[in-house]
Residue, then its C-alpha position, 0 to 999 in steps of 0.5 A: m541546517n548544517t549537515e557535517t554537524d548533524n552527521e557528527n552528532p549520533d544523537n540526531k534522530e535525522f542522522h538515524g532516520p526511522e527504523k526499518a519495518i521488521w521482516w514479518r511486516r514486509f512478508l505479510g504485505w508481500i503475500i497481500d499484494d501479490l497473491p491476489i495479483i497471481m490469482l487474477s493473472m491466472s484467471i484470465q481466460i483467453e483461448h490457447v494461452d498457457d501458463g507461461i503467458r499467464w505468468v507474463y500477465f502477472i508480471l505486467i500487472s504486478t509492476l504496474y500496481y506497484i509503480i502506480f500505488e508507491g508512486i503516489f501513495n508511497r504504499t501498496l494495499g498490503k503496506m497500508i494493511t500492515g502499517t508500512m511505507v517506502r522512504d528514500s533510504r538517504t534522505f528519508a523523504k518521499p522516494s522519486f518516481g525514478q526510484i519507484l520505477g527501479r524498485s518496481f522493475s527490481k522485484l522482477i529478479p528471481f528470488d527478490g521477494l525472499s531477499f529481505l527476510s533477515s534481522r535487518p530486512r532491506g531487499w534487493h529491490d530496496s538496495i538497488p534504487n536506495t529506498m527503505v520500508t519504514t512503519v507509519k509509526a516509526w515515521r511519525i515518531y521520527k518526524t514528531g517524536t510522538s506515536k499519536l496520529t492526529a490530522e497534523t502528523a498525518n503524512d497523506f490524505i490516506l492517514k488523514g482520512v483514517v483520523k477523520l473516520k475515527t472522529l465520526k460518531k461511533g455508530i456511523y464508523r462502525i457502519i462504514i467499517v462493517s460496509s467495507f466488507l459487505i459492499p466488495f462481497i456484494t460487488g462480487l456476487i453481481f459480477a458473478g451473476n453477470a458472467s457470460y464468458y468466464k466462470e462464476e468463481e473467477m468473476f466473484f473474485v475479480g468483483l471483490i478485488f475491484g469492489v475494495p478500492l472502489y468502496w474506499i474511494v467513495v468513503f474518502v470522497g464522501l469525507w472530503i465533501y463532508d469536511g466542506f459542509k462543515d467548513d461552510k457552517 
């Protein structure tokens, strides 16, 4: 590919890249990600620990959370819900692990969470490591020219899993979706019922957070096994 020619062509989609995600998507994703972590870090009950130490827990948990999820999936749970993803702002490819590290630690800058609230949202944690946040739909249009999601246009196994889920029989699909609410709730009740040293409501919340990703891991593993049986036929 001739880079100089591409840069001189304003109509080239690779030159412009995918559109940035609008500010409210980013703000909502930020709340979805950080609020449970704040509640989890505040619920840690250790004797003689003040609120300052609890904020240290929050920083450690949130930084590790962002490094793991964005490093592996390019998306946190909040971004999955709001349909957004992280890309390299220069090449529009998957960010390097170094960029993810820089992005995660840049979020520790005071008031960084509000730095993307503008008509052209790009927070300090984006500008410092040269990353950007776009929508999955915009990325799909950028790569394929269409907004339709198929197994071929899905850019990771999570989106491929969504396509596979929607191809299942409607009854099975509805059972999976309804169970995604019921099973984490039941997990929370089990945690609360077995609470010994912690308050029941706190353990219920911990069980709820634990149950959601565990449930979807089981679902995606089940889809993978199911596809294997279909291929053997």
